[in-house]
C-alpha positions in Angstrom: -38.2 -19.5 0.3 -35.0 -21.2 0.7 -34.0 -22.3 4.4 -30.5 -23.0 5.6 -28.4 -25.6 3.9 -27.3 -28.6 5.8 -23.9 -27.2 6.3 -25.2 -23.8 7.6 -27.4 -25.8 10.0 -24.6 -27.7 11.2 -22.8 -24.4 12.0 -25.7 -23.2 13.9 -25.6 -26.6 16.1 -22.1 -26.1 16.5 -22.5 -22.7 17.8 -25.3 -23.7 20.2 -23.0 -26.5 21.6 -20.1 -24.1 22.3 -22.5 -21.9 24.4 -24.2 -24.9 26.5 -20.7 -26.1 27.3 -20.3 -23.1 29.5 -23.9 -22.4 30.9 -26.6 -24.2 32.2 -28.9 -22.8 29.6 -30.5 -24.9 27.2 -30.8 -23.2 23.6 -33.3 -24.5 20.8 -33.5 -22.6 17.6 -36.4 -22.6 15.2 -36.6 -21.1 11.7 -39.6 -21.1 9.8 -40.4 -20.1 6.3 -43.5 -18.5 7.3 -45.8 -18.3 10.4 -49.0 -18.9 8.4 -50.2 -19.2 4.6 -52.5 -16.0 4.9 -54.5 -17.6 2.1 -57.7 -16.2 3.6 -56.6 -12.5 3.6 -55.8 -12.0 0.0 -59.4 -13.8 -0.8 -60.9 -11.3 1.5 -59.4 -8.4 -0.2 -60.3 -9.5 -3.8 -63.9 -10.4 -2.6 -64.4 -6.9 -1.0 -62.8 -5.3 -4.1 -65.0 -7.3 -6.7 -68.0 -6.1 -4.8 -67.2 -2.6 -4.3 -65.4 -1.6 -7.6 -68.0 -2.8 -10.2 -70.9 -1.9 -7.9 -69.7 1.7 -7.4 -69.2 2.0 -11.1 -72.8 1.0 -11.7 -74.1 3.0 -9.1 -72.6 6.1 -10.8 -73.1 5.3 -14.2 -75.5 2.8 -14.6 -74.0 1.1 -17.4 -74.2 -2.1 -16.4 -77.2 -4.4 -16.2 -77.8 -7.1 -13.2 -76.3 -9.7 -15.4 -73.5 -8.1 -16.7 -72.9 -6.8 -13.2 -72.8 -10.0 -11.7 -70.2 -11.2 -14.5 -67.9 -8.0 -13.8 -67.8 -9.0 -10.3 -66.8 -12.8 -10.6 -64.2 -11.8 -13.7 -62.8 -9.1 -11.3 -62.7 -11.7 -8.0 -61.0 -14.5 -10.0 -58.4 -12.0 -11.6 -57.6 -10.6 -8.4 -57.3 -14.1 -6.6 -54.9 -15.2 -9.4 -52.7 -11.9 -9.2 -52.9 -12.1 -5.1 -51.0 -15.5 -5.5 -47.8 -13.9 -6.4 -46.0 -13.7 -3.1 -44.6 -10.3 -3.7 -48.0 -8.9 -4.2 -50.0 -10.8 -1.8 -47.5 -10.2 1.3 -48.4 -6.4 1.0 -52.0 -6.9 1.7 -51.6 -8.7 5.0 -51.1 -5.8 7.9 -48.2 -5.8 9.7 -49.9 -6.5 12.9 -51.4 -9.6 11.5 -47.9 -11.0 10.3 -46.5 -10.2 13.9 -49.3 -11.5 15.6 -49.0 -14.9 13.8 -45.3 -15.2 14.3 -45.6 -14.6 17.7 -48.3 -17.2 18.5 -46.2 -19.7 16.4 -43.0 -18.7 18.5 -44.8 -19.6 21.9 -46.1 -22.5 20.5 -42.7 -23.7 19.5 -41.4 -23.1 23.1 -44.0 -25.6 24.2 -43.5 -28.2 21.4 -39.6 -28.1 22.0 -40.2 -28.8 25.7 -38.6 -25.7 26.8 -40.6 -25.2 29.6 -39.7 -28.7 31.1 -35.9 -28.0 31.6 -34.0 -28.5 34.9 -34.1 -25.2 36.7 -36.3 -23.4 34.2 -33.1 -23.1 32.0 -34.9 -23.2 28.4 -34.3 -20.5 25.7 -36.0 -20.3 22.4 -34.3 -18.3 19.4 -37.3 -18.1 16.9 -37.1 -16.4 13.3 -39.9 -16.5 10.9 -38.3 -15.5 7.6 -41.4 -14.2 5.7 -42.3 -11.9 8.5 -38.9 -10.8 9.2 -39.5 -11.5 12.8 -37.5 -12.7 15.3 -38.1 -13.3 19.0 -36.1 -14.7 22.2 -38.2 -16.5 24.9 -36.9 -17.8 28.2 -38.0 -19.7 30.8 -38.1 -18.5 34.8 -34.6 -19.6 35.6 -33.0 -17.0 33.0 -35.4 -14.4 33.2 -35.0 -14.3 37.0 -31.5 -13.7 36.2 -31.5 -11.5 32.5 -34.0 -9.0 32.0 -36.0 -8.5 28.7 -34.2 -5.5 28.0 -31.0 -7.6 27.2 -32.6 -9.4 24.4 -34.0 -6.6 22.6 -31.0 -5.3 21.3 -29.9 -8.7 20.0 -33.3 -9.3 18.5 -33.2 -5.7 16.8 -29.8 -6.9 15.2 -30.9 -10.4 14.1 -34.3 -8.6 12.6 -32.1 -6.3 10.4 -30.0 -9.7 9.4 -33.2 -11.5 8.4 -34.5 -8.8 6.4 -31.2 -8.5 4.5 -31.4 -12.1 3.8 -28.2 -13.0 6.0 -30.1 -15.5 8.3 -27.5 -17.6 8.9 -24.8 -14.6 10.2 -27.8 -13.5 12.0 -28.3 -16.9 13.9 -24.7 -17.1 14.9 -24.2 -13.8 15.9 -27.4 -14.0 18.0 -26.3 -17.2 19.6 -22.6 -15.7 20.6 -24.3 -12.5 22.2 -26.7 -14.7 24.3 -24.1 -16.7 25.3 -22.0 -13.9 26.9 -24.8 -13.1 28.7 -25.6 -16.5 29.9 -21.9 -17.4 30.6 -22.1 -14.3 33.2 -25.3 -14.9 34.5 -26.1 -18.7 34.5 -22.7 -20.1 34.2 -22.5 -24.3 33.7 -22.7 -25.6 37.1 -22.9 -29.3 35.9 -22.9 -31.2 32.4 -26.0 -31.5 30.8 -27.7 -31.8 27.5 -31.6 -32.3 27.7 -32.6 -30.9 24.3 -31.2 -31.5 20.7 -29.1 -28.8 19.5 -30.0 -28.9 15.9 -31.8 -26.1 14.1 -35.6 -26.9 14.0 -37.0 -26.1 10.4 -40.7 -25.6 9.6 -41.1 -25.5 5.9 -43.6 -22.9 4.4 -47.5 -24.0 4.4 -49.2 -24.8 1.4 
């Protein structure tokens, strides 16, 4: 999965700088290729299928001896493991709830790792995207949440998620930053010049 190019990352950084000049909020953007390798889930599916299918055939037909049953199970397991390594196949084996849970956990870890909880006045804001899961989340610290409710961000997240799903992550970032900026300028306008956190897009490559 290809993340944004250097030029596209610069566009995101410039959009953040434009917003931060007119608001006290500190924006950080994070783009992850995926929130987990999920390698254990395809292995689990392969193991379950390898145990059940040959075993069921042998139970109803009695056509396999113990040695052939064990061999068939191993061949089935290895074949499925190789098949499930293809992203287009393995991706569909992972329940949506699991993918979103992992992405949500990573978003919260990034909020802490990027020190967004230590900004002056609690003005930290994270825009998090995990491409493999088509997951977008906006997290804000108490200084912003006290003035802007979560319902404001839901529509922005929905639009951004549609962009990610269609493969237009850059446009999604730029639109999201500008939409967030409109609300931030109104509710937490700039009172003094500051830049506590870097404006560049944080990239998290896919895990092996």
